[in-house]
C-alpha atoms as an extended CHARMM CRD file, in Angstrom:
* protein
*
       290  EXT
         1         1  MET       CA            -11.2100000000       43.9870000000      -32.5780000000  PROA      1               0.0000000000
         2         2  LYS       CA             -7.6910000000       45.2590000000      -33.1120000000  PROA      2               0.0000000000
         3         3  LEU       CA             -4.1080000000       44.0730000000      -32.6960000000  PROA      3               0.0000000000
         4         4  GLN       CA             -2.2720000000       45.1200000000      -29.5350000000  PROA      4               0.0000000000
         5         5  LYS       CA              1.4020000000       45.1600000000      -28.6420000000  PROA      5               0.0000000000
         6         6  ALA       CA              2.2310000000       42.2100000000      -26.3820000000  PROA      6               0.0000000000
         7         7  GLN       CA              3.0040000000       43.4430000000      -22.8640000000  PROA      7               0.0000000000
         8         8  ARG       CA              4.4680000000       41.6880000000      -19.8430000000  PROA      8               0.0000000000
         9         9  HSD       CA              2.7220000000       42.4560000000      -16.5540000000  PROA      9               0.0000000000
        10        10  GLN       CA              3.5830000000       41.4030000000      -13.0590000000  PROA      10              0.0000000000
        11        11  VAL       CA              1.4650000000       38.4250000000      -12.1100000000  PROA      11              0.0000000000
        12        12  LYS       CA              0.3510000000       36.4540000000       -9.0920000000  PROA      12              0.0000000000
        13        13  LEU       CA              1.5830000000       32.8960000000       -8.9380000000  PROA      13              0.0000000000
        14        14  ARG       CA             -0.8090000000       29.9690000000       -9.4080000000  PROA      14              0.0000000000
        15        15  LEU       CA              1.2090000000       26.9120000000       -8.4450000000  PROA      15              0.0000000000
        16        16  GLY       CA              0.1860000000       23.2900000000       -7.9960000000  PROA      16              0.0000000000
        17        17  LEU       CA              1.8220000000       20.5160000000       -5.9920000000  PROA      17              0.0000000000
        18        18  SER       CA              0.5980000000       16.9640000000       -6.5180000000  PROA      18              0.0000000000
        19        19  GLY       CA              1.7210000000       13.7030000000       -5.0140000000  PROA      19              0.0000000000
        20        20  ALA       CA              0.7480000000       10.6670000000       -3.0110000000  PROA      20              0.0000000000
        21        21  SER       CA              0.2940000000       10.7870000000        0.7540000000  PROA      21              0.0000000000
        22        22  GLY       CA              3.5990000000       11.1840000000        2.5760000000  PROA      22              0.0000000000
        23        23  PHE       CA              5.4960000000       12.6410000000       -0.3710000000  PROA      23              0.0000000000
        24        24  GLY       CA              5.8320000000       16.0990000000        1.2230000000  PROA      24              0.0000000000
        25        25  LYS       CA              3.1640000000       18.2900000000       -0.3460000000  PROA      25              0.0000000000
        26        26  THR       CA              2.5010000000       20.4130000000        2.7560000000  PROA      26              0.0000000000
        27        27  TYR       CA              6.1520000000       20.8490000000        3.6730000000  PROA      27              0.0000000000
        28        28  SER       CA              7.1380000000       21.7290000000        0.1040000000  PROA      28              0.0000000000
        29        29  ALA       CA              4.2760000000       24.2420000000       -0.1610000000  PROA      29              0.0000000000
        30        30  LEU       CA              5.3720000000       26.0010000000        3.0300000000  PROA      30              0.0000000000
        31        31  ILE       CA              9.0260000000       26.1670000000        1.9790000000  PROA      31              0.0000000000
        32        32  LEU       CA              7.9640000000       27.5430000000       -1.4190000000  PROA      32              0.0000000000
        33        33  ALA       CA              5.7330000000       30.1500000000        0.2300000000  PROA      33              0.0000000000
        34        34  TYR       CA              8.5390000000       31.2990000000        2.5130000000  PROA      34              0.0000000000
        35        35  GLY       CA             10.8480000000       31.6630000000       -0.4790000000  PROA      35              0.0000000000
        36        36  ILE       CA              8.2460000000       33.9260000000       -2.0970000000  PROA      36              0.0000000000
        37        37  THR       CA              7.5690000000       36.1500000000        0.9360000000  PROA      37              0.0000000000
        38        38  ASN       CA             10.5910000000       35.7690000000        3.2390000000  PROA      38              0.0000000000
        39        39  ASP       CA              8.0420000000       36.3260000000        6.0250000000  PROA      39              0.0000000000
        40        40  TRP       CA              6.1360000000       33.4760000000        7.6850000000  PROA      40              0.0000000000
        41        41  SER       CA              3.4460000000       35.8410000000        9.0050000000  PROA      41              0.0000000000
        42        42  LYS       CA              2.3920000000       36.6570000000        5.4170000000  PROA      42              0.0000000000
        43        43  ILE       CA              1.5380000000       33.0150000000        4.6770000000  PROA      43              0.0000000000
        44        44  ALA       CA             -1.8840000000       31.4310000000        5.2840000000  PROA      44              0.0000000000
        45        45  LEU       CA             -2.5400000000       27.7060000000        4.9720000000  PROA      45              0.0000000000
        46        46  ILE       CA             -6.0800000000       26.3910000000        4.4840000000  PROA      46              0.0000000000
        47        47  ASP       CA             -5.8460000000       22.9410000000        6.0880000000  PROA      47              0.0000000000
        48        48  THR       CA             -8.2890000000       20.2030000000        5.0690000000  PROA      48              0.0000000000
        49        49  GLU       CA             -5.9420000000       17.4100000000        6.1590000000  PROA      49              0.0000000000
        50        50  ASN       CA             -7.0340000000       16.9670000000        9.7850000000  PROA      50              0.0000000000
        51        51  GLY       CA             -4.6360000000       19.4960000000       11.2670000000  PROA      51              0.0000000000
        52        52  SER       CA             -1.5490000000       18.2960000000        9.4020000000  PROA      52              0.0000000000
        53        53  ALA       CA             -0.2600000000       21.8790000000        9.2300000000  PROA      53              0.0000000000
        54        54  SER       CA              0.4730000000       21.7630000000       12.9520000000  PROA      54              0.0000000000
        55        55  LEU       CA              3.2320000000       19.2270000000       12.2280000000  PROA      55              0.0000000000
        56        56  TYR       CA              5.2090000000       22.0460000000       10.5980000000  PROA      56              0.0000000000
        57        57  SER       CA              4.6190000000       24.8100000000       13.1570000000  PROA      57              0.0000000000
        58        58  HSD       CA              8.3260000000       24.6740000000       14.0230000000  PROA      58              0.0000000000
        59        59  LEU       CA              9.1440000000       26.1420000000       10.6030000000  PROA      59              0.0000000000
        60        60  GLY       CA              7.7180000000       29.5510000000       11.4120000000  PROA      60              0.0000000000
        61        61  ASP       CA              4.7930000000       31.6540000000       12.5600000000  PROA      61              0.0000000000
        62        62  PHE       CA              2.4850000000       31.0830000000        9.5740000000  PROA      62              0.0000000000
        63        63  ASN       CA             -1.3210000000       31.3570000000        9.7530000000  PROA      63              0.0000000000
        64        64  VAL       CA             -3.6640000000       28.3630000000        9.6040000000  PROA      64              0.0000000000
        65        65  LEU       CA             -7.3670000000       28.1070000000        8.7510000000  PROA      65              0.0000000000
        66        66  ASN       CA             -8.7920000000       24.6640000000        9.5120000000  PROA      66              0.0000000000
        67        67  LEU       CA            -11.4580000000       23.7490000000        6.9540000000  PROA      67              0.0000000000
        68        68  GLU       CA            -13.7060000000       20.8510000000        7.9060000000  PROA      68              0.0000000000
        69        69  GLU       CA            -16.4830000000       19.0450000000        6.0450000000  PROA      69              0.0000000000
        70        70  PRO       CA            -18.6410000000       19.5990000000        4.1510000000  PROA      70              0.0000000000
        71        71  PHE       CA            -16.0140000000       20.4360000000        1.5510000000  PROA      71              0.0000000000
        72        72  THR       CA            -18.2890000000       22.3620000000       -0.7810000000  PROA      72              0.0000000000
        73        73  PRO       CA            -16.8530000000       24.8080000000       -3.3490000000  PROA      73              0.0000000000
        74        74  GLU       CA            -18.5430000000       27.6500000000       -1.4670000000  PROA      74              0.0000000000
        75        75  ARG       CA            -16.7310000000       26.8290000000        1.7870000000  PROA      75              0.0000000000
        76        76  TYR       CA            -13.3970000000       26.8330000000       -0.0280000000  PROA      76              0.0000000000
        77        77  ILE       CA            -14.2660000000       30.1920000000       -1.6040000000  PROA      77              0.0000000000
        78        78  GLU       CA            -15.1450000000       31.5980000000        1.8280000000  PROA      78              0.0000000000
        79        79  ALA       CA            -11.8650000000       30.3100000000        3.2970000000  PROA      79              0.0000000000
        80        80  ILE       CA             -9.8150000000       31.9450000000        0.5310000000  PROA      80              0.0000000000
        81        81  ALA       CA            -11.7290000000       35.2110000000        1.0230000000  PROA      81              0.0000000000
        82        82  ILE       CA            -10.9280000000       35.1950000000        4.7600000000  PROA      82              0.0000000000
        83        83  CYS       CA             -7.2280000000       34.7950000000        3.9670000000  PROA      83              0.0000000000
        84        84  GLU       CA             -7.3960000000       37.6260000000        1.4230000000  PROA      84              0.0000000000
        85        85  GLN       CA             -9.0250000000       39.9170000000        3.9720000000  PROA      85              0.0000000000
        86        86  ALA       CA             -6.0900000000       39.2260000000        6.3170000000  PROA      86              0.0000000000
        87        87  MET       CA             -3.8180000000       40.7080000000        3.6010000000  PROA      87              0.0000000000
        88        88  VAL       CA             -1.5090000000       37.6930000000        3.4250000000  PROA      88              0.0000000000
        89        89  GLU       CA              0.7740000000       37.3980000000        0.3940000000  PROA      89              0.0000000000
        90        90  VAL       CA              0.6080000000       33.6290000000       -0.1540000000  PROA      90              0.0000000000
        91        91  ILE       CA             -2.3890000000       31.3410000000        0.3570000000  PROA      91              0.0000000000
        92        92  ILE       CA             -1.7820000000       27.5850000000        0.4630000000  PROA      92              0.0000000000
        93        93  VAL       CA             -4.8580000000       25.4040000000       -0.1510000000  PROA      93              0.0000000000
        94        94  ASP       CA             -3.9550000000       21.9890000000        1.2530000000  PROA      94              0.0000000000
        95        95  SER       CA             -5.6150000000       20.2430000000       -0.4000000000  PROA      95              0.0000000000
        96        96  ILE       CA             -8.1400000000       20.9340000000       -3.1570000000  PROA      96              0.0000000000
        97        97  SER       CA             -8.8590000000       17.2070000000       -3.6060000000  PROA      97              0.0000000000
        98        98  HSD       CA            -11.5580000000       17.3490000000       -0.9310000000  PROA      98              0.0000000000
        99        99  GLU       CA            -13.5050000000       19.9220000000       -2.9560000000  PROA      99              0.0000000000
       100       100  TRP       CA            -13.7930000000       17.3110000000       -5.6900000000  PROA      100             0.0000000000
       101       101  SER       CA            -13.9770000000       13.9420000000       -3.9370000000  PROA      101             0.0000000000
       102       102  GLY       CA            -14.3200000000       14.6810000000       -0.2200000000  PROA      102             0.0000000000
       103       103  LYS       CA            -17.3500000000       14.6740000000        2.0480000000  PROA      103             0.0000000000
       104       104  GLY       CA            -19.7490000000       17.2370000000        0.5960000000  PROA      104             0.0000000000
       105       105  GLY       CA            -17.5350000000       17.7260000000       -2.4530000000  PROA      105             0.0000000000
       106       106  CYS       CA            -18.5780000000       17.8530000000       -6.0970000000  PROA      106             0.0000000000
       107       107  LEU       CA            -18.6690000000       14.0960000000       -6.7170000000  PROA      107             0.0000000000
       108       108  GLU       CA            -20.8510000000       13.4820000000       -3.6590000000  PROA      108             0.0000000000
       109       109  MET       CA            -23.1850000000       16.3560000000       -4.5630000000  PROA      109             0.0000000000
       110       110  HSD       CA            -23.5170000000       14.9440000000       -8.0810000000  PROA      110             0.0000000000
       111       111  GLU       CA            -24.3410000000       11.5090000000       -6.7070000000  PROA      111             0.0000000000
       112       112  GLN       CA            -26.9790000000       12.9610000000       -4.3700000000  PROA      112             0.0000000000
       113       113  LEU       CA            -28.6730000000       14.6190000000       -7.3480000000  PROA      113             0.0000000000
       114       114  GLY       CA            -28.9730000000       11.2340000000       -9.0510000000  PROA      114             0.0000000000
       115       115  GLY       CA            -25.5970000000       10.7800000000      -10.6960000000  PROA      115             0.0000000000
       116       116  ARG       CA            -26.8950000000       11.5130000000      -14.1860000000  PROA      116             0.0000000000
       117       117  PHE       CA            -24.8430000000       13.3360000000      -16.8010000000  PROA      117             0.0000000000
       118       118  GLN       CA            -27.2990000000       16.2490000000      -16.9160000000  PROA      118             0.0000000000
       119       119  ASP       CA            -26.8620000000       16.7550000000      -13.1770000000  PROA      119             0.0000000000
       120       120  TRP       CA            -23.4180000000       18.2110000000      -13.8550000000  PROA      120             0.0000000000
       121       121  ALA       CA            -25.1830000000       21.3260000000      -15.1220000000  PROA      121             0.0000000000
       122       122  LYS       CA            -25.8710000000       22.1600000000      -11.4750000000  PROA      122             0.0000000000
       123       123  ILE       CA            -22.4840000000       21.1460000000      -10.0830000000  PROA      123             0.0000000000
       124       124  SER       CA            -20.0700000000       22.4360000000      -12.7320000000  PROA      124             0.0000000000
       125       125  PRO       CA            -20.8410000000       26.1670000000      -12.2140000000  PROA      125             0.0000000000
       126       126  ARG       CA            -20.1800000000       25.7830000000       -8.4810000000  PROA      126             0.0000000000
       127       127  HSD       CA            -16.8610000000       24.0650000000       -9.1370000000  PROA      127             0.0000000000
       128       128  GLN       CA            -15.9370000000       26.7130000000      -11.7180000000  PROA      128             0.0000000000
       129       129  ALA       CA            -16.6420000000       29.4590000000       -9.1920000000  PROA      129             0.0000000000
       130       130  PHE       CA            -14.0550000000       27.8240000000       -6.9180000000  PROA      130             0.0000000000
       131       131  ILE       CA            -11.4920000000       27.6830000000       -9.7550000000  PROA      131             0.0000000000
       132       132  ASP       CA            -12.2360000000       31.3200000000      -10.6400000000  PROA      132             0.0000000000
       133       133  LYS       CA            -11.6340000000       32.3340000000       -7.0180000000  PROA      133             0.0000000000
       134       134  ILE       CA             -8.1670000000       30.7910000000       -7.2040000000  PROA      134             0.0000000000
       135       135  LEU       CA             -7.3770000000       32.4120000000      -10.5470000000  PROA      135             0.0000000000
       136       136  GLN       CA             -8.6600000000       35.8750000000       -9.6110000000  PROA      136             0.0000000000
       137       137  SER       CA             -7.1880000000       36.1130000000       -6.1150000000  PROA      137             0.0000000000
       138       138  ASN       CA             -4.9610000000       39.0970000000       -5.3140000000  PROA      138             0.0000000000
       139       139  ALA       CA             -2.5870000000       36.7440000000       -3.4570000000  PROA      139             0.0000000000
       140       140  HSD       CA             -0.1840000000       34.1100000000       -4.7190000000  PROA      140             0.0000000000
       141       141  ILE       CA             -1.9510000000       30.7330000000       -4.5110000000  PROA      141             0.0000000000
       142       142  ILE       CA             -0.3210000000       27.3370000000       -3.9510000000  PROA      142             0.0000000000
       143       143  THR       CA             -2.6160000000       24.3200000000       -4.1920000000  PROA      143             0.0000000000
       144       144  SER       CA             -1.8480000000       20.7510000000       -3.2420000000  PROA      144             0.0000000000
       145       145  VAL       CA             -3.5740000000       17.7700000000       -4.8540000000  PROA      145             0.0000000000
       146       146  ARG       CA             -3.5730000000       14.1240000000       -3.8630000000  PROA      146             0.0000000000
       147       147  ARG       CA             -2.6150000000       11.5460000000       -6.4700000000  PROA      147             0.0000000000
       148       148  LYS       CA             -3.9090000000        7.9820000000       -6.7660000000  PROA      148             0.0000000000
       149       149  ILE       CA             -2.9320000000        5.0100000000       -8.9310000000  PROA      149             0.0000000000
       150       150  ASP       CA             -4.8940000000        5.0820000000      -12.1850000000  PROA      150             0.0000000000
       151       151  TYR       CA             -6.1860000000        1.7280000000      -13.4780000000  PROA      151             0.0000000000
       152       152  ALA       CA             -7.8710000000        0.8200000000      -16.7430000000  PROA      152             0.0000000000
       153       153  MET       CA             -9.2170000000       -2.2880000000      -18.4900000000  PROA      153             0.0000000000
       154       154  ASP       CA             -6.9660000000       -3.1460000000      -21.4540000000  PROA      154             0.0000000000
       155       155  ALA       CA             -6.8890000000       -6.0980000000      -23.8100000000  PROA      155             0.0000000000
       156       156  ASP       CA             -3.8070000000       -8.3370000000      -23.8670000000  PROA      156             0.0000000000
       157       157  MET       CA             -2.2820000000      -10.0390000000      -26.9390000000  PROA      157             0.0000000000
       158       158  ASN       CA             -4.9210000000      -12.7800000000      -26.7570000000  PROA      158             0.0000000000
       159       159  GLY       CA             -7.7780000000      -10.2910000000      -26.6600000000  PROA      159             0.0000000000
       160       160  LYS       CA             -8.5500000000      -10.9340000000      -23.0050000000  PROA      160             0.0000000000
       161       161  SER       CA             -9.3470000000       -7.9760000000      -20.7780000000  PROA      161             0.0000000000
       162       162  LYS       CA             -7.1020000000       -7.2640000000      -17.8300000000  PROA      162             0.0000000000
       163       163  VAL       CA             -6.5780000000       -4.4870000000      -15.3130000000  PROA      163             0.0000000000
       164       164  VAL       CA             -3.5400000000       -2.3880000000      -16.1620000000  PROA      164             0.0000000000
       165       165  LYS       CA             -1.8790000000        0.2800000000      -14.0170000000  PROA      165             0.0000000000
       166       166  HSD       CA             -1.4770000000        3.6150000000      -15.8550000000  PROA      166             0.0000000000
       167       167  GLY       CA              0.6970000000        5.6170000000      -13.4690000000  PROA      167             0.0000000000
       168       168  THR       CA             -0.9870000000        8.0620000000      -11.1080000000  PROA      168             0.0000000000
       169       169  LYS       CA             -3.7760000000       10.5710000000      -11.5140000000  PROA      169             0.0000000000
       170       170  GLU       CA             -4.6120000000       13.8040000000       -9.6780000000  PROA      170             0.0000000000
       171       171  ILE       CA             -7.7280000000       13.6970000000       -7.5090000000  PROA      171             0.0000000000
       172       172  THR       CA             -9.4940000000       16.7420000000       -8.8490000000  PROA      172             0.0000000000
       173       173  ARG       CA            -11.4240000000       17.5760000000      -11.9850000000  PROA      173             0.0000000000
       174       174  GLU       CA             -9.4480000000       16.8930000000      -15.1340000000  PROA      174             0.0000000000
       175       175  GLY       CA             -7.9420000000       20.0050000000      -16.6660000000  PROA      175             0.0000000000
       176       176  PHE       CA             -7.0650000000       21.9020000000      -13.4850000000  PROA      176             0.0000000000
       177       177  GLU       CA             -3.3480000000       21.7180000000      -14.3050000000  PROA      177             0.0000000000
       178       178  TYR       CA             -3.8990000000       23.8340000000      -17.4280000000  PROA      178             0.0000000000
       179       179  GLU       CA             -4.9740000000       26.7790000000      -15.2680000000  PROA      179             0.0000000000
       180       180  LEU       CA             -1.6630000000       26.8830000000      -13.3650000000  PROA      180             0.0000000000
       181       181  THR       CA              1.5210000000       28.8430000000      -13.8630000000  PROA      181             0.0000000000
       182       182  VAL       CA              3.5930000000       25.8800000000      -12.6680000000  PROA      182             0.0000000000
       183       183  ASN       CA              2.6450000000       22.3770000000      -11.5840000000  PROA      183             0.0000000000
       184       184  PHE       CA              5.1320000000       20.2750000000       -9.6160000000  PROA      184             0.0000000000
       185       185  GLU       CA              4.6600000000       16.5270000000       -9.2250000000  PROA      185             0.0000000000
       186       186  LEU       CA              6.2730000000       14.9500000000       -6.1610000000  PROA      186             0.0000000000
       187       187  ILE       CA              7.5310000000       11.5880000000       -7.3770000000  PROA      187             0.0000000000
       188       188  ASN       CA              8.6730000000        9.8600000000       -4.1610000000  PROA      188             0.0000000000
       189       189  ASP       CA              8.8640000000       10.1370000000       -0.3810000000  PROA      189             0.0000000000
       190       190  LYS       CA             12.2810000000       11.8170000000       -0.6680000000  PROA      190             0.0000000000
       191       191  HSD       CA             10.4480000000       15.0080000000       -1.7470000000  PROA      191             0.0000000000
       192       192  LEU       CA             11.8570000000       14.8880000000       -5.2820000000  PROA      192             0.0000000000
       193       193  VAL       CA              9.7570000000       16.8630000000       -7.7610000000  PROA      193             0.0000000000
       194       194  ARG       CA              9.5380000000       17.4120000000      -11.5030000000  PROA      194             0.0000000000
       195       195  ALA       CA              7.6090000000       20.0450000000      -13.4230000000  PROA      195             0.0000000000
       196       196  SER       CA              4.6830000000       18.6640000000      -15.4220000000  PROA      196             0.0000000000
       197       197  LYS       CA              3.5920000000       22.1910000000      -16.4480000000  PROA      197             0.0000000000
       198       198  ASP       CA              5.7580000000       25.3040000000      -16.4690000000  PROA      198             0.0000000000
       199       199  ARG       CA              4.9040000000       28.6530000000      -18.0750000000  PROA      199             0.0000000000
       200       200  THR       CA              7.9770000000       30.2630000000      -16.5300000000  PROA      200             0.0000000000
       201       201  GLY       CA             10.4810000000       28.0560000000      -18.3670000000  PROA      201             0.0000000000
       202       202  LEU       CA             12.5270000000       27.7950000000      -15.1730000000  PROA      202             0.0000000000
       203       203  PHE       CA             11.9580000000       24.1130000000      -14.4220000000  PROA      203             0.0000000000
       204       204  MET       CA             10.5660000000       22.3210000000      -17.4700000000  PROA      204             0.0000000000
       205       205  ASP       CA             12.6950000000       19.4670000000      -18.8580000000  PROA      205             0.0000000000
       206       206  LYS       CA             15.1280000000       19.8610000000      -15.9590000000  PROA      206             0.0000000000
       207       207  PRO       CA             16.3050000000       17.0000000000      -13.6850000000  PROA      207             0.0000000000
       208       208  GLU       CA             14.2190000000       16.1530000000      -10.6130000000  PROA      208             0.0000000000
       209       209  PHE       CA             15.0740000000       18.2940000000       -7.5790000000  PROA      209             0.0000000000
       210       210  ILE       CA             14.0300000000       19.0070000000       -3.9980000000  PROA      210             0.0000000000
       211       211  ILE       CA             12.0650000000       22.2230000000       -3.4450000000  PROA      211             0.0000000000
       212       212  ASN       CA             13.7200000000       24.7940000000       -1.1930000000  PROA      212             0.0000000000
       213       213  SER       CA             13.2640000000       28.4960000000       -0.4630000000  PROA      213             0.0000000000
       214       214  ASN       CA             15.3900000000       29.4080000000       -3.4890000000  PROA      214             0.0000000000
       215       215  THR       CA             12.7100000000       27.7830000000       -5.6660000000  PROA      215             0.0000000000
       216       216  GLY       CA             10.2260000000       30.3320000000       -4.3340000000  PROA      216             0.0000000000
       217       217  LYS       CA             12.6940000000       33.1850000000       -4.8470000000  PROA      217             0.0000000000
       218       218  LYS       CA             13.1720000000       32.2450000000       -8.5040000000  PROA      218             0.0000000000
       219       219  LEU       CA              9.4070000000       32.1670000000       -8.9970000000  PROA      219             0.0000000000
       220       220  ILE       CA              8.7430000000       35.5440000000       -7.3520000000  PROA      220             0.0000000000
       221       221  GLU       CA             11.5050000000       37.1400000000       -9.4510000000  PROA      221             0.0000000000
       222       222  TRP       CA              9.7680000000       35.8090000000      -12.5600000000  PROA      222             0.0000000000
       223       223  CYS       CA              6.3820000000       37.0530000000      -11.3390000000  PROA      223             0.0000000000
       224       224  ASN       CA              7.7470000000       40.5590000000      -10.6910000000  PROA      224             0.0000000000
       225       225  GLN       CA              9.0420000000       41.1000000000      -14.2080000000  PROA      225             0.0000000000
       226       226  GLY       CA              7.1070000000       43.6480000000      -16.2400000000  PROA      226             0.0000000000
       227       227  ILE       CA              4.7030000000       46.4360000000      -15.3430000000  PROA      227             0.0000000000
       228       228  ALA       CA              3.3050000000       46.3950000000      -11.8130000000  PROA      228             0.0000000000
       229       229  LEU       CA             -0.4670000000       46.6270000000      -11.3910000000  PROA      229             0.0000000000
       230       230  SER       CA              0.1060000000       49.2730000000       -8.7010000000  PROA      230             0.0000000000
       231       231  ASP       CA              1.8990000000       51.4470000000      -11.2740000000  PROA      231             0.0000000000
       232       232  ILE       CA             -1.0670000000       51.1530000000      -13.6470000000  PROA      232             0.0000000000
       233       233  VAL       CA             -3.4490000000       52.1190000000      -10.8350000000  PROA      233             0.0000000000
       234       234  GLU       CA             -1.2840000000       55.1730000000      -10.1230000000  PROA      234             0.0000000000
       235       235  GLU       CA             -1.5630000000       56.1710000000      -13.7980000000  PROA      235             0.0000000000
       236       236  ILE       CA             -5.3470000000       55.9080000000      -13.5000000000  PROA      236             0.0000000000
       237       237  ASN       CA             -5.3340000000       58.0860000000      -10.3620000000  PROA      237             0.0000000000
       238       238  GLN       CA             -3.3310000000       60.7360000000      -12.2290000000  PROA      238             0.0000000000
       239       239  ALA       CA             -5.7410000000       60.8510000000      -15.1840000000  PROA      239             0.0000000000
       240       240  ASN       CA             -7.6400000000       64.1590000000      -15.3480000000  PROA      240             0.0000000000
       241       241  THR       CA             -9.9240000000       63.6280000000      -18.3470000000  PROA      241             0.0000000000
       242       242  LEU       CA            -12.2420000000       60.9060000000      -19.5950000000  PROA      242             0.0000000000
       243       243  ASP       CA            -10.1580000000       60.6860000000      -22.7740000000  PROA      243             0.0000000000
       244       244  GLU       CA             -7.0420000000       59.8990000000      -20.7090000000  PROA      244             0.0000000000
       245       245  LEU       CA             -8.9500000000       57.1330000000      -18.9190000000  PROA      245             0.0000000000
       246       246  ARG       CA            -10.1070000000       55.7040000000      -22.2270000000  PROA      246             0.0000000000
       247       247  LYS       CA             -6.5330000000       55.5750000000      -23.4970000000  PROA      247             0.0000000000
       248       248  LEU       CA             -5.3330000000       53.8180000000      -20.3410000000  PROA      248             0.0000000000
       249       249  TYR       CA             -8.0950000000       51.2290000000      -20.6260000000  PROA      249             0.0000000000
       250       250  ASN       CA             -7.0090000000       50.4720000000      -24.1930000000  PROA      250             0.0000000000
       251       251  LYS       CA             -3.3150000000       50.5730000000      -23.2850000000  PROA      251             0.0000000000
       252       252  TYR       CA             -3.4740000000       47.5840000000      -20.9260000000  PROA      252             0.0000000000
       253       253  PRO       CA             -5.8210000000       44.9960000000      -22.4760000000  PROA      253             0.0000000000
       254       254  SER       CA             -4.3740000000       42.0310000000      -20.5470000000  PROA      254             0.0000000000
       255       255  VAL       CA             -5.3970000000       43.4790000000      -17.1600000000  PROA      255             0.0000000000
       256       256  ARG       CA             -8.6710000000       45.1470000000      -18.1000000000  PROA      256             0.0000000000
       257       257  THR       CA            -10.7580000000       43.0220000000      -15.7540000000  PROA      257             0.0000000000
       258       258  LYS       CA             -8.5070000000       44.0280000000      -12.8440000000  PROA      258             0.0000000000
       259       259  ILE       CA             -8.3470000000       47.7580000000      -13.5810000000  PROA      259             0.0000000000
       260       260  HSD       CA            -11.9890000000       48.1540000000      -14.6560000000  PROA      260             0.0000000000
       261       261  PRO       CA            -13.3210000000       48.9290000000      -11.1250000000  PROA      261             0.0000000000
       262       262  LYS       CA            -10.5900000000       51.5670000000      -10.6630000000  PROA      262             0.0000000000
       263       263  ILE       CA            -11.3680000000       53.0670000000      -14.0850000000  PROA      263             0.0000000000
       264       264  ILE       CA            -15.0520000000       53.3670000000      -13.1310000000  PROA      264             0.0000000000
       265       265  GLU       CA            -14.1590000000       54.9190000000       -9.7700000000  PROA      265             0.0000000000
       266       266  ARG       CA            -11.8640000000       57.5120000000      -11.3410000000  PROA      266             0.0000000000
       267       267  LYS       CA            -14.4520000000       58.2160000000      -14.0690000000  PROA      267             0.0000000000
       268       268  SER       CA            -17.0240000000       59.0700000000      -11.3870000000  PROA      268             0.0000000000
       269       269  GLN       CA            -14.5170000000       61.3670000000       -9.6460000000  PROA      269             0.0000000000
       270       270  ILE       CA            -13.7190000000       63.2200000000      -12.8880000000  PROA      270             0.0000000000
       271       271  GLU       CA            -17.4130000000       63.5860000000      -13.7770000000  PROA      271             0.0000000000
       272       272  ALA       CA            -18.1820000000       64.9000000000      -10.2970000000  PROA      272             0.0000000000
       273       273  LEU       CA            -15.3580000000       67.4320000000      -10.6040000000  PROA      273             0.0000000000
       274       274  LEU       CA            -16.6250000000       68.5190000000      -14.0340000000  PROA      274             0.0000000000
       275       275  ASN       CA            -20.1080000000       69.0400000000      -12.5740000000  PROA      275             0.0000000000
       276       276  VAL       CA            -18.6910000000       71.2290000000       -9.8010000000  PROA      276             0.0000000000
       277       277  VAL       CA            -16.7220000000       73.3050000000      -12.3300000000  PROA      277             0.0000000000
       278       278  THR       CA            -19.7880000000       73.6420000000      -14.5930000000  PROA      278             0.0000000000
       279       279  GLU       CA            -22.0020000000       74.7480000000      -11.6940000000  PROA      279             0.0000000000
       280       280  SER       CA            -19.3580000000       77.2720000000      -10.6120000000  PROA      280             0.0000000000
       281       281  ILE       CA            -19.1880000000       78.7470000000      -14.1280000000  PROA      281             0.0000000000
       282       282  VAL       CA            -22.9860000000       78.9910000000      -14.3360000000  PROA      282             0.0000000000
       283       283  GLU       CA            -23.1970000000       80.7500000000      -10.9510000000  PROA      283             0.0000000000
       284       284  SER       CA            -20.4210000000       83.1320000000      -11.9780000000  PROA      284             0.0000000000
       285       285  ASN       CA            -22.2480000000       84.0460000000      -15.1950000000  PROA      285             0.0000000000
       286       286  ILE       CA            -25.4970000000       84.6860000000      -13.3010000000  PROA      286             0.0000000000
       287       287  THR       CA            -23.6650000000       86.9410000000      -10.8560000000  PROA      287             0.0000000000
       288       288  GLU       CA            -22.0890000000       88.9430000000      -13.7010000000  PROA      288             0.0000000000
       289       289  GLN       CA            -25.4820000000       89.4120000000      -15.4030000000  PROA      289             0.0000000000
       290       290  LYS       CA            -26.9150000000       90.8450000000      -12.2300000000  PROA      290             0.0000000000
C-alpha cells in the first residue's frame, strides 16, 4: 500500500430518476439524455413499462428495446449489453423497479425459494451482477425507479399502535441510490425535481426545478473534466518497454480495472516483439560464427 496523488478522470454518468407514476420519469430521462448527447440516435431506452416509450417518439429518433417478463437480473444485463454493442452513448433503463419487484424479479425469486433469510444468498449475487453491469458500463446510464407510499406501525401518545405514512420509498433494493452520481426525485406531476444525492455539487441544496436539455449539458461538462480514458489508452499504446507499462499502471490507480485488459494486451505485444528481436540476434550470431 502507498499514498497516491488524487487525480480527476473523465467519468460515465450514473444517474437515477425516481417518482410516482405520471410524474414524468421517462420524459425527463429522454430530455436529459438528449442534453448529454445532442443526438437522439445515440440514445437507447430499455422499456419495461408496456411500450410507454412510444408515447415520446415525437421527441426524436431514439432507439427502444422492449423488455418483457420475466424481469430477471440476467435479462436486464443482456438488454444493457445489446445497447452497448450498438455503440450508443446513453442507455436509459426504464425502469429498474421490475428487476426487484416485478414478475420474475428478485422478490418473486426469493419467495419461490421459500422466502427464508438464507435464501438471499442465492438471489443477492444475481442482483449485484445487475448493479455491477450498470456501474461498469462504457455508456452513460440513466435509471428510473418507481416510488410508493411508505407506511409503518407507530405508537401514539396513548401507546396504541397506528399506521403512519412516512413519505415515499423507491421500489428497488435499499442502498441503490448510494451507487449513483446523481439521483433526482420527481416530487409532483408538474415534473419538478430535487436532488437527493449529488456528487457533482451542481444541484444539491438548490430549489426544485424542471429538467431540460441544459441539465444534461451541465452534467456532461462535469463528466468530461479531467483526464480522458482514451488518452490513457493512447499512452499505453505508445509504451515500448515493460517498465513503462508498469509505471502507467501505477500512475492511474483509480482506473486500473478499466485499463488492465489494455495493459495485458500491450504487454503481450512488447514481449512478442522482444522475442522476435532476440531470435534475430541469435540467428545473426550463428551466421557470423559460420
